[in-house]
C-alpha positions as CSV (number, residue, x, y, z in Angstrom):
1,M,-11.1,13.9,120.9
2,H,-13.5,15.0,118.1
3,S,-10.5,15.8,115.8
4,K,-8.7,12.4,116.5
5,F,-12.0,10.7,115.4
6,A,-12.2,12.9,112.2
7,F,-8.2,12.3,111.4
8,A,-8.7,8.5,111.8
9,F,-11.8,8.6,109.6
10,F,-10.0,10.7,107.0
11,V,-7.0,8.1,106.8
12,F,-9.4,5.2,106.8
13,I,-11.2,6.7,103.6
14,L,-7.8,7.4,102.0
15,I,-6.7,3.8,102.7
16,G,-10.0,2.5,101.1
17,L,-9.8,4.6,98.0
18,Q,-6.1,3.8,97.4
19,P,-7.0,1.0,94.8
20,F,-8.9,3.4,92.7
21,F,-5.9,5.9,92.5
22,A,-3.6,3.1,91.6
23,Q,-5.7,2.5,88.6
24,G,-5.6,6.1,87.5
25,L,-8.0,9.0,87.8
26,P,-11.4,8.9,86.6
27,G,-11.6,10.6,83.2
28,Q,-8.2,9.4,82.1
29,F,-8.3,7.5,78.7
30,P,-5.9,5.2,77.0
31,P,-4.0,6.7,74.3
32,P,-6.0,6.7,70.9
33,P,-5.2,4.0,68.4
34,G,-2.3,4.8,66.1
35,S,-0.4,6.9,68.8
36,T,2.8,5.9,70.1
37,N,2.5,3.6,72.9
38,P,5.3,3.9,75.3
39,D,4.7,0.4,76.7
40,I,5.7,-1.2,73.5
41,P,9.5,-1.6,73.0
42,S,10.7,0.1,69.7
43,R,12.0,-3.4,68.5
44,E,8.6,-5.0,68.9
45,K,6.9,-2.0,67.4
46,K,9.2,-2.2,64.4
47,E,8.4,-6.0,64.1
48,M,4.7,-5.2,64.1
49,E,5.2,-2.5,61.4
50,K,7.2,-5.0,59.4
51,K,4.5,-7.8,59.6
52,A,1.8,-5.3,58.8
53,N,3.7,-4.2,55.7
54,E,4.3,-7.7,54.7
55,Q,0.6,-8.4,55.0
56,R,-0.3,-5.4,52.9
57,H,2.0,-6.5,50.3
58,A,0.6,-10.0,50.2
59,D,-2.9,-8.2,49.9
60,L,-1.7,-6.1,47.1
61,K,-0.3,-9.1,45.3
62,R,-3.6,-11.1,45.7
63,D,-5.6,-8.2,44.7
64,T,-3.7,-7.3,41.6
65,D,-3.7,-11.0,40.6
66,K,-7.6,-10.8,40.9
67,L,-7.6,-7.5,38.9
68,L,-5.6,-9.2,36.1
69,Q,-8.1,-12.2,36.0
70,L,-11.2,-9.8,36.1
71,S,-9.7,-7.7,33.3
72,T,-9.1,-10.7,31.1
73,E,-12.7,-12.0,31.7
74,L,-14.0,-8.4,30.8
75,K,-12.1,-8.5,27.6
76,Q,-13.5,-11.8,26.8
77,Y,-17.1,-10.7,27.5
78,V,-16.6,-7.6,25.3
79,D,-15.1,-9.6,22.5
80,R,-18.1,-12.0,22.4
81,S,-20.5,-9.1,22.4
82,N,-21.2,-6.7,19.5
83,E,-22.1,-3.0,19.3
84,N,-25.9,-3.7,19.9
85,I,-25.7,-6.0,22.8
86,L,-24.1,-5.1,26.1
87,S,-24.4,-8.0,28.5
88,V,-25.3,-7.4,32.2
89,D,-22.2,-9.6,33.1
90,V,-20.1,-6.9,31.3
91,V,-21.4,-4.2,33.6
92,K,-21.1,-6.3,36.7
93,K,-17.6,-7.2,35.9
94,A,-16.6,-3.6,35.3
95,E,-18.1,-2.7,38.5
96,E,-16.1,-5.4,40.3
97,I,-13.0,-4.3,38.8
98,E,-13.7,-0.7,39.8
99,K,-14.2,-1.6,43.4
100,L,-11.0,-3.7,43.5
101,A,-9.0,-1.1,41.9
102,H,-10.0,1.4,44.4
103,S,-9.1,-1.0,47.3
104,V,-5.7,-1.5,45.7
105,K,-5.3,2.3,45.4
106,V,-6.2,2.7,49.1
107,K,-3.7,-0.1,50.3
108,M,-0.9,1.4,48.1
109,K,-1.3,4.8,49.8
110,G,-1.2,2.8,53.2
111,D,-4.6,4.4,54.3
112,N,-6.0,1.2,55.6
C-alpha cells in the first residue's frame, strides 16, 4: 500500500513539473548574438543581411558626405588664419573630422 502511494505521488510530481521541462532545463541559455539561429530560415537571414548592408552603405555615404563638408570648412578656417593665429574652431573641426573618419573606417571594416 505504501509503495502505491509513493508511486502515485511520484507521478503527480512529474505531471506538475512537466511545464518546466517543456521550457527547457534550467541553465540553458539562448544562443549568443551573432551566432547562427536555426529558427530563422536562410532566405530571411539573407534578407536581413542585405538590409543591414544597405543601411551600412547609406551610413557610409552620409558620413563621407559629412567628412567632405567638414574638410572644406576646415580648409576655409585655415585659409583665413595665419601662422601666428590658430583658431579654436580649427582644432574642434579637426577633432570632429578625426572622430568621423574613425567611424567611417570601422563601418567599412564591418566591425559595427
